C-alpha positions as CSV (number, residue, x, y, z in Angstrom):
1,M,231.9,-44.8,108.4
2,K,233.4,-47.8,106.7
3,G,234.9,-46.9,103.4
4,A,233.8,-43.3,103.6
5,I,235.8,-41.2,101.1
6,H,238.1,-38.3,102.1
7,L,237.7,-35.7,99.4
8,E,240.6,-33.4,100.4
9,G,243.0,-33.1,97.5
10,T,246.3,-34.9,97.7
11,S,249.3,-32.7,96.9
12,V,253.0,-33.6,96.6
13,K,253.7,-31.7,99.8
14,Q,251.2,-33.8,101.7
15,E,252.8,-37.1,100.7
16,A,255.6,-36.9,103.2
17,G,253.1,-36.4,106.0
18,A,251.1,-39.5,105.1
19,V,253.0,-41.6,107.7
20,G,251.0,-40.3,110.5
21,H,247.7,-41.5,109.1
22,R,248.5,-45.2,109.2
23,G,248.5,-47.4,112.2
24,K,251.6,-49.2,113.6
25,Y,250.0,-52.6,112.9
26,Q,249.6,-51.9,109.2
27,R,253.2,-50.6,109.0
28,L,254.5,-53.8,110.5
29,L,252.5,-55.9,108.1
30,L,253.7,-54.0,105.1
31,L,257.3,-54.0,106.3
32,A,257.1,-57.8,106.7
33,A,255.7,-58.1,103.2
34,A,258.3,-55.8,101.8
35,A,261.0,-57.8,103.5
36,L,259.8,-61.0,102.0
37,C,259.5,-59.6,98.5
38,W,262.9,-57.9,98.8
39,V,264.5,-61.2,99.5
40,V,262.8,-62.7,96.5
41,W,263.8,-59.7,94.4
42,A,267.4,-59.7,95.6
43,N,267.8,-63.4,94.9
44,G,266.2,-63.0,91.5
45,L,268.3,-60.0,90.3
46,S,271.6,-61.1,91.8
47,A,271.9,-63.5,88.8
48,V,272.2,-61.6,85.6
49,P,272.0,-64.5,83.0
50,I,268.9,-64.6,80.9
51,D,267.9,-68.1,81.9
52,S,267.3,-66.8,85.4
53,H,264.5,-64.5,84.1
54,E,261.7,-67.1,84.3
55,K,262.9,-68.1,87.8
56,W,262.8,-64.4,88.8
57,L,259.2,-64.1,87.5
58,S,258.2,-67.3,89.3
59,D,259.6,-65.9,92.5
60,I,257.7,-62.7,92.0
61,Q,254.5,-64.7,91.4
62,S,255.0,-66.8,94.5
63,C,255.6,-63.7,96.6
64,S,252.5,-62.0,95.2
65,V,250.2,-64.9,95.8
66,G,251.6,-65.9,99.1
67,N,251.3,-62.5,100.7
68,L,247.7,-62.1,99.4
69,K,246.4,-65.5,100.4
70,S,247.6,-64.8,104.0
71,N,244.8,-62.2,104.5
72,L,241.6,-62.4,102.4
73,Y,239.7,-60.1,104.7
74,F,237.8,-58.6,101.8
75,L,235.9,-61.8,101.2
76,D,234.4,-62.0,104.7
77,S,231.1,-60.3,104.0
78,A,230.6,-61.7,100.5
79,E,228.2,-64.5,99.8
80,P,226.2,-65.7,96.8
81,I,222.9,-64.0,96.1
82,H,220.0,-65.8,97.9
83,T,217.1,-67.5,96.1
84,S,214.7,-65.0,97.7
85,E,216.5,-62.1,96.2
86,F,216.2,-63.4,92.6
87,V,212.5,-63.9,93.2
88,A,212.3,-60.3,94.6
89,R,214.1,-59.0,91.5
90,R,211.6,-60.5,89.1
91,D,208.8,-59.1,91.3
92,N,210.4,-55.7,91.1
93,L,210.6,-56.1,87.3
94,A,206.9,-57.1,87.2
95,R,205.9,-53.9,89.1
96,A,208.0,-51.8,86.8
97,L,206.3,-53.4,83.8
98,H,202.9,-52.7,85.3
99,A,203.8,-49.1,86.0
100,T,204.8,-48.6,82.4
101,S,201.8,-50.5,80.9
102,V,204.0,-53.1,79.3
103,P,202.6,-56.7,79.4
104,A,205.9,-58.6,79.3
105,F,209.7,-58.4,79.3
106,V,211.7,-60.8,77.1
107,M,215.4,-61.8,77.6
108,E,217.8,-64.4,76.3
109,P,220.4,-66.2,78.5
110,G,223.0,-63.5,79.3
111,Y,223.9,-60.9,81.9
112,T,220.3,-59.8,82.3
113,S,219.0,-63.3,82.9
114,Q,221.9,-63.8,85.3
115,Y,220.6,-60.9,87.3
116,Y,216.9,-62.0,87.3
117,A,217.2,-65.8,87.1
118,N,220.7,-66.8,88.0
119,L,221.1,-68.1,84.5
120,S,224.1,-66.9,82.3
121,Q,224.6,-67.5,78.7
122,Y,227.3,-70.0,79.5
123,D,225.0,-71.9,81.9
124,W,222.6,-72.5,79.0
125,E,225.1,-72.9,76.1
126,P,228.7,-73.4,77.3
127,W,229.7,-73.9,73.7
128,E,228.5,-70.7,71.9
129,P,225.2,-68.9,71.4
130,E,223.0,-71.0,69.1
131,E,220.4,-69.8,66.5
132,R,217.6,-71.6,68.3
133,P,215.9,-69.0,70.6
134,M,215.5,-69.7,74.3
135,L,213.5,-66.9,75.7
136,I,212.6,-66.0,79.3
137,I,209.3,-64.0,79.6
138,V,208.4,-62.1,82.7
139,Q,204.8,-60.8,83.1
140,P,203.1,-58.9,86.0
141,Q,200.2,-60.7,87.6
142,L,198.2,-60.3,90.8
143,S,198.9,-62.7,93.7
144,D,196.3,-64.1,96.0
145,S,197.0,-61.2,98.4
146,G,196.4,-58.6,95.6
147,E,200.1,-57.8,95.1
148,I,201.8,-57.5,91.7
149,V,204.3,-60.3,91.3
150,A,206.2,-61.9,88.5
151,R,205.0,-64.8,86.3
152,T,208.0,-66.4,84.6
153,S,207.7,-68.5,81.5
154,I,210.3,-69.9,79.1
155,L,210.2,-70.6,75.4
156,A,212.6,-73.3,74.4
157,P,213.2,-76.0,71.7
158,A,211.0,-79.0,72.6
159,F,213.9,-81.3,72.9
160,E,215.4,-79.0,75.6
161,V,212.3,-78.7,77.8
162,G,213.7,-81.3,80.2
163,R,217.0,-79.5,80.5
164,V,215.1,-76.2,81.2
165,R,213.4,-77.9,84.1
166,M,216.8,-79.0,85.5
167,L,218.4,-75.5,85.4
168,G,217.3,-74.7,88.9
169,I,216.1,-71.2,88.2
170,P,215.4,-69.6,91.6
171,G,211.6,-69.5,92.3
172,F,210.8,-71.4,89.1
173,T,208.5,-74.3,89.9
174,E,206.6,-77.1,88.1
175,D,203.6,-74.7,87.9
176,D,205.6,-72.2,85.7
177,R,205.1,-72.6,82.0
178,V,207.8,-74.0,79.6
179,I,206.6,-73.6,76.0
180,G,208.3,-76.1,73.7
181,W,208.6,-75.5,70.0
182,E,209.4,-78.2,67.5
183,E,212.2,-77.7,65.0
184,H,209.8,-77.4,62.1
185,W,207.7,-74.8,63.8
186,D,208.1,-71.0,63.9
187,P,209.1,-70.4,67.6
188,Y,207.7,-66.8,67.6
189,E,204.4,-67.9,66.2
190,T,204.4,-70.6,68.9
191,L,204.9,-68.0,71.6
192,R,202.2,-65.7,70.1
193,K,199.6,-68.5,70.1
194,S,200.4,-69.7,73.6
195,E,198.2,-69.2,76.6
196,L,200.5,-66.4,77.8
197,F,198.8,-63.8,75.5
198,A,195.3,-62.9,74.3
199,E,194.4,-64.1,70.9
200,D,193.3,-60.8,69.5
201,G,195.2,-57.5,69.2
202,D,198.9,-56.5,69.4
203,V,200.9,-57.4,72.5
204,R,203.7,-55.1,73.5
205,L,207.0,-56.7,74.6
206,M,209.9,-54.9,76.1
207,M,213.2,-56.3,74.8
208,D,216.3,-56.7,76.9
209,E,219.1,-54.6,75.5
210,E,221.2,-57.7,74.8
211,I,218.7,-59.6,72.8
212,R,219.7,-60.5,69.2
213,D,218.2,-58.6,66.3
214,Y,216.8,-61.6,64.4
215,I,214.7,-62.6,67.5
216,V,213.2,-59.1,67.7
217,R,212.4,-59.2,64.0
218,G,210.8,-62.7,64.4
219,L,208.6,-61.4,67.2
220,D,207.6,-58.3,65.2
221,R,206.4,-60.3,62.3
222,S,204.4,-62.7,64.5
223,G,202.0,-60.0,65.8
224,F,204.0,-58.6,68.7
225,E,204.9,-54.9,69.1
226,T,208.5,-54.8,70.5
227,V,209.9,-51.8,72.4
228,G,213.4,-51.1,73.6
229,L,214.6,-51.2,77.2
230,G,214.0,-48.1,79.2
231,G,212.3,-46.2,82.0
232,E,211.5,-47.9,85.3
233,V,212.3,-51.3,83.9
234,E,215.9,-50.3,83.1
235,A,216.2,-48.7,86.5
236,V,215.5,-52.0,88.4
237,R,219.1,-53.2,88.0
238,Q,220.6,-49.8,88.7
239,V,220.0,-49.8,92.5
240,K,222.0,-52.4,94.3
241,S,220.8,-54.5,97.3
242,P,223.0,-54.7,100.4
243,Q,224.1,-58.2,99.3
244,E,225.2,-56.8,95.9
245,V,227.1,-54.0,97.5
246,E,229.1,-56.5,99.6
247,L,229.9,-58.5,96.5
248,L,231.1,-55.4,94.7
249,R,233.1,-54.4,97.7
250,A,234.7,-57.8,97.8
251,V,235.6,-58.2,94.2
252,N,236.8,-54.6,93.7
253,T,238.8,-54.4,97.0
254,G,240.3,-57.8,96.2
255,T,241.3,-56.7,92.7
256,V,243.1,-53.7,94.1
257,E,244.8,-56.0,96.6
258,A,245.8,-58.6,94.0
259,S,246.8,-56.4,91.1
260,I,248.3,-53.4,92.9
261,D,249.2,-54.0,96.6
262,H,250.6,-57.5,96.2
263,A,251.8,-57.5,92.6
264,N,253.3,-54.0,92.7
265,P,256.3,-54.9,95.0
266,G,257.6,-57.3,92.3
267,L,257.6,-54.8,89.5
268,E,261.2,-54.3,88.5
269,P,263.0,-52.7,85.6
270,G,263.2,-55.3,82.8
271,I,259.8,-56.8,83.2
272,T,257.4,-56.5,80.3
273,E,253.7,-55.5,80.0
274,D,252.8,-59.1,79.1
275,E,254.7,-60.5,82.1
276,V,252.9,-58.2,84.5
277,T,249.6,-59.3,83.0
278,R,250.5,-62.9,83.6
279,V,251.4,-62.2,87.3
280,L,248.1,-60.3,87.8
281,D,246.0,-63.0,86.2
282,N,247.6,-65.8,88.2
283,T,247.4,-63.8,91.5
284,M,243.6,-63.1,91.1
285,S,242.9,-66.7,89.9
286,A,244.7,-68.0,93.0
287,I,242.1,-66.4,95.3
288,G,239.1,-67.6,93.3
289,F,238.6,-64.5,91.1
290,T,238.1,-64.9,87.3
291,P,240.0,-62.2,85.5
292,F,238.4,-61.1,82.3
293,F,240.5,-58.2,81.2
294,D,243.9,-56.7,81.9
295,I,245.3,-53.5,80.4
296,V,248.9,-53.1,81.4
297,L,250.6,-50.1,79.7
298,F,254.0,-48.5,80.1
299,E,254.9,-44.9,79.4
300,E,253.6,-43.8,75.9
301,D,251.5,-46.9,75.5
302,G,249.4,-45.5,78.3
303,A,248.5,-42.5,76.2
304,L,245.9,-44.7,74.5
305,P,243.3,-45.5,77.2
306,H,242.8,-49.1,76.1
307,G,246.2,-49.6,74.6
308,G,245.5,-49.9,70.9
309,F,248.0,-51.9,68.9
310,V,250.3,-52.6,71.8
311,T,252.5,-55.6,71.6
312,G,253.0,-56.1,75.3
313,S,256.7,-56.4,75.0
314,K,257.6,-52.9,76.3
315,L,260.1,-53.0,79.1
316,L,259.6,-51.3,82.5
317,N,262.1,-48.7,83.6
318,E,262.5,-46.8,86.9
319,D,261.0,-43.6,85.4
320,T,258.1,-45.3,83.6
321,M,254.5,-44.2,84.3
322,V,252.6,-47.5,84.7
323,V,248.9,-47.8,83.9
324,I,247.1,-50.9,85.1
325,D,243.4,-51.3,84.5
326,V,242.0,-54.7,85.6
327,G,238.6,-56.4,85.8
328,A,237.6,-59.7,87.4
329,H,234.5,-61.6,88.4
330,Y,233.6,-63.1,91.8
331,L,230.3,-64.8,92.5
332,G,228.9,-63.2,89.4
333,Y,229.9,-59.6,90.1
334,S,232.5,-57.4,88.4
335,S,235.5,-55.4,89.3
336,D,236.9,-52.5,87.2
337,I,239.8,-50.6,88.8
338,C,242.7,-48.6,87.4
339,R,245.9,-47.3,89.0
340,S,248.7,-45.2,87.5
341,F,252.0,-45.1,89.3
342,F,255.8,-45.2,89.4
343,I,257.7,-48.1,90.8
344,T,259.8,-47.2,93.8
345,P,263.4,-47.0,92.8
346,R,265.4,-50.1,94.0
347,D,268.9,-50.1,95.3
348,N,270.2,-53.6,96.1
349,K,272.7,-52.1,98.5
350,T,270.1,-51.0,100.9
351,F,266.8,-52.4,102.0
352,R,265.4,-48.9,102.8
353,S,264.9,-48.1,99.1
354,F,262.4,-51.0,98.8
355,I,260.1,-49.7,101.5
356,P,256.9,-47.9,100.3
357,K,257.4,-44.2,100.1
358,W,255.0,-43.2,102.9
359,L,257.1,-45.4,105.3
360,L,260.2,-43.5,104.5
361,S,261.4,-40.2,106.1
362,S,260.6,-37.1,104.2
363,K,264.3,-36.7,103.5
364,T,264.6,-40.1,101.9
365,A,261.4,-39.7,100.0
366,A,262.7,-36.4,98.6
367,S,265.8,-38.1,97.4
368,I,263.6,-40.6,95.5
369,D,261.9,-37.6,93.8
370,S,265.3,-36.1,92.9
371,V,266.6,-39.4,91.5
372,A,263.5,-39.9,89.3
373,A,263.5,-36.3,88.2
374,S,267.1,-36.3,87.2
375,S,266.6,-39.3,85.0
376,D,263.4,-38.3,83.2
377,P,262.7,-34.9,81.6
378,L,259.0,-35.6,81.8
379,H,259.0,-36.3,85.5
380,A,257.6,-33.0,86.7
381,E,254.8,-33.1,84.2
382,K,253.9,-36.7,85.1
383,L,253.7,-35.6,88.8
384,K,251.5,-32.7,87.9
385,V,249.2,-34.8,85.7
386,W,249.0,-37.6,88.4
387,H,247.8,-35.1,91.0
388,T,245.5,-33.3,88.6
389,V,243.7,-36.6,87.8
390,L,243.3,-37.4,91.5
391,E,241.9,-34.0,92.2
392,A,239.5,-34.5,89.3
393,Q,238.4,-37.8,90.9
394,D,237.9,-36.0,94.2
395,A,235.7,-33.4,92.5
396,S,233.6,-36.1,90.7
397,A,233.2,-38.1,94.0
398,K,231.6,-35.0,95.6
399,Q,228.8,-35.3,93.1
400,F,227.8,-38.9,94.0
401,K,224.7,-38.0,96.0
402,P,221.0,-38.5,95.6
403,N,219.3,-36.4,93.0
404,A,222.5,-35.2,91.4
405,T,222.5,-35.6,87.6
406,A,224.8,-38.2,85.9
407,A,226.2,-35.3,83.9
408,S,227.3,-33.4,87.0
409,V,229.8,-36.1,87.9
410,D,231.5,-35.9,84.6
411,I,231.4,-32.1,84.5
412,A,233.0,-31.7,87.9
413,A,236.0,-33.9,86.9
414,R,236.3,-32.3,83.5
415,R,236.4,-28.8,85.0
416,V,239.4,-29.7,87.1
417,I,241.3,-31.2,84.2
418,T,240.4,-28.3,81.9
419,D,241.5,-25.7,84.4
420,A,244.9,-27.4,84.7
421,G,245.3,-27.0,80.9
422,Y,244.7,-30.6,79.9
423,G,241.0,-30.5,78.8
424,E,241.7,-31.8,75.3
425,Y,243.5,-34.8,76.8
426,F,240.6,-36.1,78.8
427,T,239.0,-38.1,75.9
428,H,236.3,-40.2,77.5
429,R,233.4,-40.1,79.9
430,V,234.2,-40.1,83.6
431,G,232.5,-43.3,84.5
432,H,229.6,-45.8,84.4
433,G,227.4,-48.0,86.5
434,I,228.9,-51.4,87.6
435,G,227.3,-54.6,88.9
436,I,227.1,-58.0,87.2
437,K,228.5,-56.3,84.2
438,A,231.6,-54.0,84.4
439,H,229.8,-51.5,82.3
440,E,226.1,-50.8,83.2
441,S,223.8,-47.9,83.0
442,P,223.6,-45.1,84.0
443,Y,226.5,-43.7,82.1
444,L,228.3,-40.6,83.5
445,N,228.9,-38.3,80.5
446,K,228.3,-34.6,80.4
447,A,225.2,-34.9,78.2
448,N,223.3,-37.2,80.5
449,V,221.3,-34.5,82.3
450,G,218.2,-36.6,82.4
451,T,219.4,-39.3,84.8
452,R,219.2,-38.6,88.5
453,L,221.4,-40.5,90.9
454,R,219.7,-42.6,93.6
455,A,221.0,-44.2,96.8
456,G,222.2,-47.7,96.2
457,M,223.6,-46.9,92.7
458,T,227.3,-47.9,92.2
459,F,229.6,-46.2,89.7
460,T,233.2,-46.0,88.5
461,S,234.9,-42.7,88.6
462,E,237.9,-42.9,86.2
463,P,239.1,-39.5,85.0
464,G,242.3,-39.6,82.8
465,I,244.8,-37.5,81.0
466,Y,246.5,-38.9,77.9
467,V,249.4,-37.1,76.4
468,L,250.0,-38.7,73.1
469,N,253.4,-40.3,72.5
470,K,254.4,-39.5,76.0
471,F,252.3,-41.1,78.8
472,G,248.9,-41.5,80.3
473,V,247.4,-41.3,83.8
474,R,244.0,-42.7,84.9
475,H,242.6,-43.4,88.4
476,E,239.6,-45.6,88.8
477,D,237.6,-46.5,91.9
478,I,234.1,-47.7,92.7
479,F,231.7,-45.5,94.6
480,L,228.4,-46.2,96.3
481,V,225.7,-43.5,96.4
482,K,224.5,-43.2,100.0
483,E,221.3,-41.8,101.4
484,S,223.4,-39.5,103.6
485,G,224.9,-37.9,100.5
486,E,228.4,-39.0,101.3
487,A,229.7,-41.6,98.8
488,E,231.4,-44.8,100.0
489,V,234.5,-46.2,98.3
490,L,234.1,-49.9,97.4
491,T,237.7,-50.4,96.3
492,G,239.1,-50.5,99.9
493,K,241.3,-47.4,99.4
494,R,242.2,-44.8,96.9
495,P,245.6,-43.8,95.6
496,T,247.7,-41.7,98.0
497,S,250.8,-40.9,96.0
498,P,252.4,-41.8,92.6
499,W,254.4,-44.4,94.5
500,E,251.6,-45.7,96.6
501,P,248.7,-46.4,94.3
C-alpha cells in the first residue's frame, strides 16, 4: 500500500542492515546527488577566508535547489480543489446545521471561509483585517428534490457589494443574497432585519471559532443567540476528501524533501541556525511552496520545543543534535514536519565520509559512531533519546485507526517515553489535526477521551524529549486514518537513523 507505515521499532543495531531495504536505483540517485553536493562542499571549504562564507552558502543553496527541482514527483497528484467540492462542503455544513437544529453558521474571511468558499482573509483584505464586518452566512434549505443544501449569503459594507460579486466564490450566483449596510447603519441590526431571518423570536447562530469578539457581541445585542463551534458542524472539516489528502501528501512530502533530504547534505560545521533557515526558505520557495514558519535549533536550543529566546547565531558542530521543524503552504494546504538528527561527519580527504550512513558498510558506519562518541560526552544519551522518540511515534501510529480515542494516541507515545525514564521531559501533546491550517481539531492530548477518530482524518504525530540546557529531539510526520485501520504516512517517509532523518 502506498505510504503504508512500518511500525517495527528502529534500533541502533538495525541501522547497519538498512542498506538491503533500498533499491539500486535510489542508491545511484543519492550517490549522484551526494557527489554533486560534495564537489560544492569541497570547493566552498577549501578556502578558509571569511569572505568566502557567503559564496559557500550560495553554493549550498544552488545544490539544494538544483537537486530538488530535478524531481518534483510529489506534486504529480496534487491539484487545486474543484468548484464542486467547495459547494459540497457547504452542503455538508448545511446538513450538520440541520442535524443540530442551528439555523445558520457565521464566519469572517479566514481559514474557515477558505475551506468553505475559497476565500481567505488576504483575498478579502490584503492590507489588514478591518473593523467593518464582512460576514458569510450559511443556512440549510430544501432543494427542489427535497435534499438539504446550503444557502449562502454575505453581509458587507454597501460600497463593497460590487467587489463581493467579483470574488468568484464557488457556487455563489447572482441569485444568492448580498446584504449591504451603509456606514451610518448598525450592520448587525441590518442582518437581523433582513429577509434571511424571521421577524419574531430569537435566532441561533453558530459562530466560527476565528470570528472576532466584537462581532459576536454585536450580534448578541441585535436579537441573535450566538453559540460556539462544536458537534457535527466542527466535524465537517475534520474528515478530508481524497483531493485534500493528495494536497497534504504533496506539501508534506515536498517539505521533507526540501528541508531535509536536499538541504541536509549542505549542513556543515560553521553554519548558523539563521543561515539554515534561509536555505530552507529559499529551497521551498523555489518549488512553489510558501514557507510560513521555520524552527531551526542546535543542541541546547532544541531543549525548548519552539526555541524561546534564540538568537539564531548558534554555530553547528559535528556532534550537534539538530532540530528542524518546518511548515509551508501549497495550494492552500499546510505542512508541518520535524526532524532531529546529526550531520554526517565530513572528511575532505575521502568522499566516502560524505555518503549517507545507510550506504556505507557497517564497519565504516561504526567508525562514524565512534568518532562522534569520542567527541561528545552526551552522544550515548542522544542516541538513546533519538530512538526512544521514534519508538514513541511508532506506538502512537498504531492508534491511528477508526473509533480509537484521540487520547489513546497521546497515551501510547507517552507510555514509551515514561518507561524510558524521560516522562517529565515530554512536555506537550503528541499531535493535532492538519489541513488548511497546520493546527486543526481534533487535538491529540491524553484528556481528549471524547473524540473518536474516523477514516479520512489527518494528524501529526510529534513526540519529543527535551533535556533542558542539553538538547532536544522531536520527530513529526503526518498520518492518514484509513478504513482498514492501518495508517498511511503522508510525509513520504519516516526517519530511519540519527544520520538519515
